N, CA, C and O atoms as a CHARMM CRD file, in Angstrom:
* protein
*
  292
    1    1 UNK  N    126.48700 198.82000  75.14300 PROA 1      0.00000
    2    1 UNK  CA   125.11600 199.23900  74.89500 PROA 1      0.00000
    3    1 UNK  C    124.17600 198.02800  74.89500 PROA 1      0.00000
    4    1 UNK  O    123.06300 198.09400  75.41700 PROA 1      0.00000
    5    2 UNK  N    124.64800 196.90800  74.29300 PROA 2      0.00000
    6    2 UNK  CA   123.80300 195.71600  74.22900 PROA 2      0.00000
    7    2 UNK  C    123.50700 195.18300  75.63400 PROA 2      0.00000
    8    2 UNK  O    122.38900 194.75100  75.91300 PROA 2      0.00000
    9    3 UNK  N    124.50200 195.21400  76.50900 PROA 3      0.00000
   10    3 UNK  CA   124.27200 194.75400  77.89300 PROA 3      0.00000
   11    3 UNK  C    123.20000 195.59800  78.57900 PROA 3      0.00000
   12    3 UNK  O    122.34000 195.06600  79.28100 PROA 3      0.00000
   13    4 UNK  N    123.25400 196.89200  78.37900 PROA 4      0.00000
   14    4 UNK  CA   122.25800 197.79000  78.97400 PROA 4      0.00000
   15    4 UNK  C    120.86800 197.53400  78.38600 PROA 4      0.00000
   16    4 UNK  O    119.87200 197.55100  79.11000 PROA 4      0.00000
   17    5 UNK  N    120.80200 197.30000  77.08100 PROA 5      0.00000
   18    5 UNK  CA   119.51900 197.00400  76.43900 PROA 5      0.00000
   19    5 UNK  C    118.93500 195.70200  76.97500 PROA 5      0.00000
   20    5 UNK  O    117.73400 195.63000  77.23700 PROA 5      0.00000
   21    6 UNK  N    119.75900 194.67800  77.14300 PROA 6      0.00000
   22    6 UNK  CA   119.28300 193.40000  77.68200 PROA 6      0.00000
   23    6 UNK  C    118.83000 193.54800  79.12900 PROA 6      0.00000
   24    6 UNK  O    117.82900 192.95200  79.52700 PROA 6      0.00000
   25    7 UNK  N    119.55900 194.34100  79.92500 PROA 7      0.00000
   26    7 UNK  CA   119.15000 194.59000  81.31700 PROA 7      0.00000
   27    7 UNK  C    117.78900 195.29200  81.35600 PROA 7      0.00000
   28    7 UNK  O    116.92200 194.94000  82.15700 PROA 7      0.00000
   29    8 UNK  N    117.61700 196.26900  80.49700 PROA 8      0.00000
   30    8 UNK  CA   116.35400 196.99900  80.43400 PROA 8      0.00000
   31    8 UNK  C    115.21600 196.08700  79.97500 PROA 8      0.00000
   32    8 UNK  O    114.11000 196.15500  80.51100 PROA 8      0.00000
   33    9 UNK  N    115.48500 195.23700  78.98700 PROA 9      0.00000
   34    9 UNK  CA   114.46800 194.29300  78.50800 PROA 9      0.00000
   35    9 UNK  C    114.04200 193.33900  79.61400 PROA 9      0.00000
   36    9 UNK  O    112.86500 192.99100  79.70700 PROA 9      0.00000
   37   10 UNK  N    114.97400 192.91500  80.44900 PROA 10     0.00000
   38   10 UNK  CA   114.64300 192.03300  81.57600 PROA 10     0.00000
   39   10 UNK  C    113.71600 192.74900  82.55300 PROA 10     0.00000
   40   10 UNK  O    112.74500 192.16400  83.03300 PROA 10     0.00000
   41   11 UNK  N    114.00600 193.98500  82.84100 PROA 11     0.00000
   42   11 UNK  CA   113.15200 194.76700  83.74400 PROA 11     0.00000
   43   11 UNK  C    111.73900 194.87500  83.15600 PROA 11     0.00000
   44   11 UNK  O    110.75200 194.72000  83.87500 PROA 11     0.00000
   45   12 UNK  N    111.64800 195.13800  81.87000 PROA 12     0.00000
   46   12 UNK  CA   110.33900 195.26500  81.22300 PROA 12     0.00000
   47   12 UNK  C    109.57900 193.94100  81.28900 PROA 12     0.00000
   48   12 UNK  O    108.39000 193.92300  81.60900 PROA 12     0.00000
   49   13 UNK  N    110.26300 192.83100  80.98700 PROA 13     0.00000
   50   13 UNK  CA   109.60900 191.51300  80.98000 PROA 13     0.00000
   51   13 UNK  C    109.06200 191.13200  82.34200 PROA 13     0.00000
   52   13 UNK  O    108.11700 190.34700  82.42300 PROA 13     0.00000
   53   14 UNK  N    109.63100 191.66700  83.41800 PROA 14     0.00000
   54   14 UNK  CA   109.18800 191.31900  84.76800 PROA 14     0.00000
   55   14 UNK  C    107.92200 192.05900  85.18400 PROA 14     0.00000
   56   14 UNK  O    107.40600 191.81600  86.27500 PROA 14     0.00000
   57   15 UNK  N    107.41700 192.94100  84.35800 PROA 15     0.00000
   58   15 UNK  CA   106.21000 193.69500  84.68000 PROA 15     0.00000
   59   15 UNK  C    104.95700 192.94100  84.23500 PROA 15     0.00000
   60   15 UNK  O    105.03400 191.93000  83.53700 PROA 15     0.00000
   61   16 UNK  N    103.80900 193.45700  84.65600 PROA 16     0.00000
   62   16 UNK  CA   102.52300 192.81400  84.37100 PROA 16     0.00000
   63   16 UNK  C    102.24400 192.81000  82.86600 PROA 16     0.00000
   64   16 UNK  O    102.28600 193.86400  82.23000 PROA 16     0.00000
   65   17 UNK  N    101.96000 191.64000  82.29000 PROA 17     0.00000
   66   17 UNK  CA   101.74800 191.52200  80.84400 PROA 17     0.00000
   67   17 UNK  C    100.62000 192.39900  80.30700 PROA 17     0.00000
   68   17 UNK  O    100.75600 192.99800  79.24100 PROA 17     0.00000
   69   18 UNK  N     99.50500 192.47900  81.03900 PROA 18     0.00000
   70   18 UNK  CA    98.39000 193.29300  80.54900 PROA 18     0.00000
   71   18 UNK  C     98.77500 194.77600  80.49600 PROA 18     0.00000
   72   18 UNK  O     98.40800 195.48800  79.56100 PROA 18     0.00000
   73   19 UNK  N     99.50300 195.21900  81.49000 PROA 19     0.00000
   74   19 UNK  CA    99.95400 196.60400  81.50900 PROA 19     0.00000
   75   19 UNK  C    100.92500 196.86300  80.36300 PROA 19     0.00000
   76   19 UNK  O    100.85200 197.90300  79.70800 PROA 19     0.00000
   77   20 UNK  N    101.83100 195.92400  80.12200 PROA 20     0.00000
   78   20 UNK  CA   102.78100 196.07600  79.02700 PROA 20     0.00000
   79   20 UNK  C    102.06600 196.14800  77.68200 PROA 20     0.00000
   80   20 UNK  O    102.43100 196.95200  76.82500 PROA 20     0.00000
   81   21 UNK  N    101.03900 195.30200  77.49400 PROA 21     0.00000
   82   21 UNK  CA   100.27400 195.34700  76.24200 PROA 21     0.00000
   83   21 UNK  C     99.60000 196.69500  76.06200 PROA 21     0.00000
   84   21 UNK  O     99.61000 197.27200  74.97500 PROA 21     0.00000
   85   22 UNK  N     99.00600 197.19500  77.16300 PROA 22     0.00000
   86   22 UNK  CA    98.33100 198.49400  77.10400 PROA 22     0.00000
   87   22 UNK  C     99.32300 199.59700  76.76800 PROA 22     0.00000
   88   22 UNK  O     99.02200 200.47000  75.95400 PROA 22     0.00000
   89   23 UNK  N    100.50200 199.57000  77.38200 PROA 23     0.00000
   90   23 UNK  CA   101.51000 200.59100  77.10500 PROA 23     0.00000
   91   23 UNK  C    101.99700 200.51600  75.66200 PROA 23     0.00000
   92   23 UNK  O    102.23100 201.54200  75.02400 PROA 23     0.00000
   93   24 UNK  N    102.14800 199.28900  75.15100 PROA 24     0.00000
   94   24 UNK  CA   102.58400 199.12800  73.77000 PROA 24     0.00000
   95   24 UNK  C    101.53200 199.68600  72.80700 PROA 24     0.00000
   96   24 UNK  O    101.86400 200.40300  71.86300 PROA 24     0.00000
   97   25 UNK  N    100.25400 199.35100  73.05500 PROA 25     0.00000
   98   25 UNK  CA    99.17500 199.88200  72.20400 PROA 25     0.00000
   99   25 UNK  C     99.12900 201.40200  72.28300 PROA 25     0.00000
  100   25 UNK  O     98.93700 202.07900  71.27400 PROA 25     0.00000
  101   26 UNK  N     99.30700 201.93100  73.48800 PROA 26     0.00000
  102   26 UNK  CA    99.28200 203.37200  73.67300 PROA 26     0.00000
  103   26 UNK  C    100.41200 204.03800  72.87500 PROA 26     0.00000
  104   26 UNK  O    100.20100 205.06800  72.23400 PROA 26     0.00000
  105   27 UNK  N    101.59500 203.45000  72.91800 PROA 27     0.00000
  106   27 UNK  CA   102.72900 203.99900  72.17000 PROA 27     0.00000
  107   27 UNK  C    102.46600 203.93500  70.67000 PROA 27     0.00000
  108   27 UNK  O    102.79200 204.87500  69.94600 PROA 27     0.00000
  109   28 UNK  N    101.88000 202.83800  70.19600 PROA 28     0.00000
  110   28 UNK  CA   101.58200 202.70700  68.77400 PROA 28     0.00000
  111   28 UNK  C    100.54600 203.72700  68.32100 PROA 28     0.00000
  112   28 UNK  O    100.68600 204.34100  67.26400 PROA 28     0.00000
  113   29 UNK  N     99.50800 203.89900  69.13100 PROA 29     0.00000
  114   29 UNK  CA    98.46800 204.88200  68.80300 PROA 29     0.00000
  115   29 UNK  C     99.06900 206.28500  68.78100 PROA 29     0.00000
  116   29 UNK  O     98.78300 207.07300  67.88000 PROA 29     0.00000
  117   30 UNK  N     99.89300 206.59200  69.76500 PROA 30     0.00000
  118   30 UNK  CA   100.51300 207.91300  69.84700 PROA 30     0.00000
  119   30 UNK  C    101.39200 208.15500  68.61800 PROA 30     0.00000
  120   30 UNK  O    101.32900 209.22100  68.00600 PROA 30     0.00000
  121   31 UNK  N    102.19500 207.18000  68.26700 PROA 31     0.00000
  122   31 UNK  CA   103.07100 207.31600  67.10900 PROA 31     0.00000
  123   31 UNK  C    102.26900 207.49500  65.83900 PROA 31     0.00000
  124   31 UNK  O    102.59700 208.34200  65.00900 PROA 31     0.00000
  125   32 UNK  N    101.21800 206.70300  65.68000 PROA 32     0.00000
  126   32 UNK  CA   100.36100 206.81200  64.50000 PROA 32     0.00000
  127   32 UNK  C     99.69300 208.17900  64.44700 PROA 32     0.00000
  128   32 UNK  O     99.59400 208.78900  63.38200 PROA 32     0.00000
  129   33 UNK  N     99.23500 208.65700  65.60100 PROA 33     0.00000
  130   33 UNK  CA    98.59000 209.96800  65.64300 PROA 33     0.00000
  131   33 UNK  C     99.55900 211.07300  65.23500 PROA 33     0.00000
  132   33 UNK  O     99.19200 211.99200  64.50400 PROA 33     0.00000
  133   34 UNK  N    100.80600 210.97400  65.71800 PROA 34     0.00000
  134   34 UNK  CA   101.79500 211.98000  65.33500 PROA 34     0.00000
  135   34 UNK  C    102.07500 211.93400  63.84300 PROA 34     0.00000
  136   34 UNK  O    102.22200 212.97100  63.19700 PROA 34     0.00000
  137   35 UNK  N    102.14800 210.71800  63.29800 PROA 35     0.00000
  138   35 UNK  CA   102.40100 210.58000  61.86300 PROA 35     0.00000
  139   35 UNK  C    101.23500 211.18200  61.07500 PROA 35     0.00000
  140   35 UNK  O    101.44800 211.91000  60.10600 PROA 35     0.00000
  141   36 UNK  N    100.00900 210.87700  61.49100 PROA 36     0.00000
  142   36 UNK  CA    98.84100 211.43200  60.80200 PROA 36     0.00000
  143   36 UNK  C     98.79900 212.94900  60.92600 PROA 36     0.00000
  144   36 UNK  O     98.44800 213.64500  59.97300 PROA 36     0.00000
  145   37 UNK  N     99.15500 213.45900  62.09800 PROA 37     0.00000
  146   37 UNK  CA    99.16700 214.91200  62.29000 PROA 37     0.00000
  147   37 UNK  C    100.19300 215.55300  61.36100 PROA 37     0.00000
  148   37 UNK  O     99.92800 216.59800  60.76800 PROA 37     0.00000
  149   38 UNK  N    101.36800 214.92800  61.23300 PROA 38     0.00000
  150   38 UNK  CA   102.39600 215.46000  60.33500 PROA 38     0.00000
  151   38 UNK  C    101.90600 215.43800  58.89600 PROA 38     0.00000
  152   38 UNK  O    102.10400 216.40500  58.16000 PROA 38     0.00000
  153   39 UNK  N    101.27000 214.34900  58.48600 PROA 39     0.00000
  154   39 UNK  CA   100.78100 214.25800  57.11500 PROA 39     0.00000
  155   39 UNK  C     99.73400 215.33100  56.82300 PROA 39     0.00000
  156   39 UNK  O     99.73300 215.92900  55.74600 PROA 39     0.00000
  157   40 UNK  N     98.83800 215.57300  57.79200 PROA 40     0.00000
  158   40 UNK  CA    97.82300 216.61200  57.60600 PROA 40     0.00000
  159   40 UNK  C     98.48100 217.98600  57.53800 PROA 40     0.00000
  160   40 UNK  O     98.11700 218.80800  56.69700 PROA 40     0.00000
  161   41 UNK  N     99.44700 218.23700  58.41500 PROA 41     0.00000
  162   41 UNK  CA   100.15600 219.50900  58.41000 PROA 41     0.00000
  163   41 UNK  C    100.87800 219.70100  57.09200 PROA 41     0.00000
  164   41 UNK  O    100.84300 220.77900  56.49900 PROA 41     0.00000
  165   42 UNK  N    101.53000 218.64800  56.64300 PROA 42     0.00000
  166   42 UNK  CA   102.27600 218.71500  55.38700 PROA 42     0.00000
  167   42 UNK  C    101.35700 219.03200  54.21500 PROA 42     0.00000
  168   42 UNK  O    101.66800 219.89800  53.39800 PROA 42     0.00000
  169   43 UNK  N    100.22800 218.33600  54.12800 PROA 43     0.00000
  170   43 UNK  CA    99.33700 218.55100  52.98500 PROA 43     0.00000
  171   43 UNK  C     98.62300 219.89500  53.06000 PROA 43     0.00000
  172   43 UNK  O     98.32500 220.49200  52.02500 PROA 43     0.00000
  173   44 UNK  N     98.34700 220.37800  54.26100 PROA 44     0.00000
  174   44 UNK  CA    97.60500 221.63400  54.40000 PROA 44     0.00000
  175   44 UNK  C     98.49300 222.86900  54.27000 PROA 44     0.00000
  176   44 UNK  O     98.04800 223.90100  53.76700 PROA 44     0.00000
  177   45 UNK  N     99.74200 222.77200  54.72000 PROA 45     0.00000
  178   45 UNK  CA   100.57300 223.97200  54.77200 PROA 45     0.00000
  179   45 UNK  C    101.86900 223.87100  53.97300 PROA 45     0.00000
  180   45 UNK  O    102.19400 224.77100  53.19900 PROA 45     0.00000
  181   46 UNK  N    102.58800 222.81200  54.15400 PROA 46     0.00000
  182   46 UNK  CA   103.92200 222.72800  53.55700 PROA 46     0.00000
  183   46 UNK  C    103.85600 222.51100  52.05300 PROA 46     0.00000
  184   46 UNK  O    104.55600 223.19100  51.30300 PROA 46     0.00000
  185   47 UNK  N    103.03600 221.58500  51.60400 PROA 47     0.00000
  186   47 UNK  CA   102.95200 221.29300  50.16800 PROA 47     0.00000
  187   47 UNK  C    102.53700 222.52000  49.35800 PROA 47     0.00000
  188   47 UNK  O    103.18800 222.83100  48.36000 PROA 47     0.00000
  189   48 UNK  N    101.46900 223.23200  49.75500 PROA 48     0.00000
  190   48 UNK  CA   101.09700 224.42800  48.97200 PROA 48     0.00000
  191   48 UNK  C    102.21500 225.47000  48.91800 PROA 48     0.00000
  192   48 UNK  O    102.38700 226.13800  47.89800 PROA 48     0.00000
  193   49 UNK  N    102.97200 225.61500  50.00100 PROA 49     0.00000
  194   49 UNK  CA   104.08900 226.56000  49.99300 PROA 49     0.00000
  195   49 UNK  C    105.16000 226.11400  49.00500 PROA 49     0.00000
  196   49 UNK  O    105.67300 226.91400  48.22300 PROA 49     0.00000
  197   50 UNK  N    105.48800 224.82400  49.05200 PROA 50     0.00000
  198   50 UNK  CA   106.54300 224.29500  48.19200 PROA 50     0.00000
  199   50 UNK  C    106.16800 224.33500  46.71600 PROA 50     0.00000
  200   50 UNK  O    107.04500 224.32400  45.85200 PROA 50     0.00000
  201   51 UNK  N    104.87600 224.38000  46.42200 PROA 51     0.00000
  202   51 UNK  CA   104.42000 224.41000  45.03400 PROA 51     0.00000
  203   51 UNK  C    104.12200 225.83100  44.54700 PROA 51     0.00000
  204   51 UNK  O    103.67500 226.02000  43.41500 PROA 51     0.00000
  205   52 UNK  N    104.36700 226.82300  45.39700 PROA 52     0.00000
  206   52 UNK  CA   104.01500 228.20000  45.03100 PROA 52     0.00000
  207   52 UNK  C    105.07000 228.84300  44.13900 PROA 52     0.00000
  208   52 UNK  O    106.23000 228.43200  44.10600 PROA 52     0.00000
  209   53 UNK  N    104.62300 229.87100  43.41600 PROA 53     0.00000
  210   53 UNK  CA   105.54500 230.65600  42.59700 PROA 53     0.00000
  211   53 UNK  C    106.58000 231.35200  43.47100 PROA 53     0.00000
  212   53 UNK  O    107.75100 231.45400  43.10300 PROA 53     0.00000
  213   54 UNK  N    106.13900 231.83000  44.63300 PROA 54     0.00000
  214   54 UNK  CA   107.05700 232.51400  45.54400 PROA 54     0.00000
  215   54 UNK  C    108.17800 231.58200  46.01600 PROA 54     0.00000
  216   54 UNK  O    109.32000 232.01700  46.16300 PROA 54     0.00000
  217   55 UNK  N    107.87000 230.33800  46.24700 PROA 55     0.00000
  218   55 UNK  CA   108.88600 229.37500  46.66000 PROA 55     0.00000
  219   55 UNK  C    109.94500 229.23500  45.57200 PROA 55     0.00000
  220   55 UNK  O    111.14500 229.27200  45.84600 PROA 55     0.00000
  221   56 UNK  N    109.48600 229.07500  44.34500 PROA 56     0.00000
  222   56 UNK  CA   110.41500 228.95100  43.22600 PROA 56     0.00000
  223   56 UNK  C    111.24400 230.22900  43.06300 PROA 56     0.00000
  224   56 UNK  O    112.43900 230.16700  42.77600 PROA 56     0.00000
  225   57 UNK  N    110.60800 231.37300  43.24700 PROA 57     0.00000
  226   57 UNK  CA   111.31100 232.65600  43.16000 PROA 57     0.00000
  227   57 UNK  C    112.38000 232.73600  44.25200 PROA 57     0.00000
  228   57 UNK  O    113.48900 233.21300  44.00800 PROA 57     0.00000
  229   58 UNK  N    112.04700 232.27400  45.43900 PROA 58     0.00000
  230   58 UNK  CA   113.02100 232.28200  46.52800 PROA 58     0.00000
  231   58 UNK  C    114.24800 231.44600  46.20500 PROA 58     0.00000
  232   58 UNK  O    115.37600 231.84900  46.48700 PROA 58     0.00000
  233   59 UNK  N    114.02400 230.29100  45.61600 PROA 59     0.00000
  234   59 UNK  CA   115.13700 229.42000  45.22600 PROA 59     0.00000
  235   59 UNK  C    115.98800 230.08300  44.14400 PROA 59     0.00000
  236   59 UNK  O    117.21600 230.09800  44.21900 PROA 59     0.00000
  237   60 UNK  N    115.30500 230.63200  43.13500 PROA 60     0.00000
  238   60 UNK  CA   116.04500 231.30600  42.04800 PROA 60     0.00000
  239   60 UNK  C    116.86600 232.47500  42.59400 PROA 60     0.00000
  240   60 UNK  O    118.03800 232.63700  42.25400 PROA 60     0.00000
  241   61 UNK  N    116.23700 233.28100  43.43900 PROA 61     0.00000
  242   61 UNK  CA   116.92400 234.44800  43.99600 PROA 61     0.00000
  243   61 UNK  C    118.13300 234.02600  44.82900 PROA 61     0.00000
  244   61 UNK  O    119.18600 234.66200  44.76900 PROA 61     0.00000
  245   62 UNK  N    117.98200 232.97200  45.59100 PROA 62     0.00000
  246   62 UNK  CA   119.10000 232.47700  46.38800 PROA 62     0.00000
  247   62 UNK  C    120.25700 232.04100  45.49500 PROA 62     0.00000
  248   62 UNK  O    121.41200 232.38800  45.74100 PROA 62     0.00000
  249   63 UNK  N    119.93100 231.27600  44.45900 PROA 63     0.00000
  250   63 UNK  CA   120.97200 230.80000  43.53200 PROA 63     0.00000
  251   63 UNK  C    121.65000 231.95600  42.80700 PROA 63     0.00000
  252   63 UNK  O    122.85200 231.92500  42.54100 PROA 63     0.00000
  253   64 UNK  N    120.84500 232.98500  42.49100 PROA 64     0.00000
  254   64 UNK  CA   121.37600 234.13000  41.76100 PROA 64     0.00000
  255   64 UNK  C    121.94100 235.20900  42.69500 PROA 64     0.00000
  256   64 UNK  O    122.41800 236.24700  42.23700 PROA 64     0.00000
  257   65 UNK  N    121.88100 234.95000  44.01000 PROA 65     0.00000
  258   65 UNK  CA   122.41100 235.86300  45.02700 PROA 65     0.00000
  259   65 UNK  C    121.80600 237.26000  44.91600 PROA 65     0.00000
  260   65 UNK  O    122.50100 238.27600  44.91500 PROA 65     0.00000
  261   66 UNK  N    120.47800 237.25700  44.82400 PROA 66     0.00000
  262   66 UNK  CA   119.75900 238.52700  44.75300 PROA 66     0.00000
  263   66 UNK  C    118.57900 238.48200  45.70900 PROA 66     0.00000
  264   66 UNK  O    118.22500 237.42000  46.22200 PROA 66     0.00000
  265   67 UNK  N    117.98000 239.62300  45.94300 PROA 67     0.00000
  266   67 UNK  CA   116.81200 239.70000  46.80900 PROA 67     0.00000
  267   67 UNK  C    115.60000 239.15300  46.04800 PROA 67     0.00000
  268   67 UNK  O    115.38600 239.53200  44.89700 PROA 67     0.00000
  269   68 UNK  N    114.79400 238.26300  46.67000 PROA 68     0.00000
  270   68 UNK  CA   113.62300 237.71600  45.96700 PROA 68     0.00000
  271   68 UNK  C    112.54100 238.78200  45.78900 PROA 68     0.00000
  272   68 UNK  O    112.42800 239.71200  46.58700 PROA 68     0.00000
  273   69 UNK  N    111.76600 238.62700  44.74600 PROA 69     0.00000
  274   69 UNK  CA   110.64200 239.51400  44.47500 PROA 69     0.00000
  275   69 UNK  C    109.35400 238.67600  44.55300 PROA 69     0.00000
  276   69 UNK  O    108.87200 238.15000  43.54900 PROA 69     0.00000
  277   70 UNK  N    108.82100 238.57200  45.76200 PROA 70     0.00000
  278   70 UNK  CA   107.63800 237.74600  46.00400 PROA 70     0.00000
  279   70 UNK  C    106.37400 238.43600  45.50800 PROA 70     0.00000
  280   70 UNK  O    106.27100 239.66200  45.55100 PROA 70     0.00000
  281   71 UNK  N    105.41300 237.64500  45.03700 PROA 71     0.00000
  282   71 UNK  CA   104.15800 238.16600  44.50700 PROA 71     0.00000
  283   71 UNK  C    102.93500 237.62900  45.24600 PROA 71     0.00000
  284   71 UNK  O    101.80300 237.97500  44.91000 PROA 71     0.00000
  285   72 UNK  N    103.15800 236.79800  46.23600 PROA 72     0.00000
  286   72 UNK  CA   102.03100 236.24300  46.99700 PROA 72     0.00000
  287   72 UNK  C    101.28500 235.16000  46.23500 PROA 72     0.00000
  288   72 UNK  O    100.10400 234.92100  46.49000 PROA 72     0.00000
  289   73 UNK  N    101.96400 234.50500  45.30400 PROA 73     0.00000
  290   73 UNK  CA   101.34100 233.43600  44.53200 PROA 73     0.00000
  291   73 UNK  C    102.18200 232.18100  44.66100 PROA 73     0.00000
  292   73 UNK  O    101.84000 231.14700  44.08600 PROA 73     0.00000
């Protein structure tokens, strides 16, 4: 695997430096955007669900091997 990684790194190094910098910045921006999108999704949708009474009821019902009784709260 290391030999393949070094071969690939050599190919990358032989390309135009300005283009490589632009591609690196683009990858960083894309990664940051995905992380920010996940954080927004998590805070807007996942966190409120995980903090709901229904979520806790679902966990209790699962542990007790019974059907949950959700209340929409």
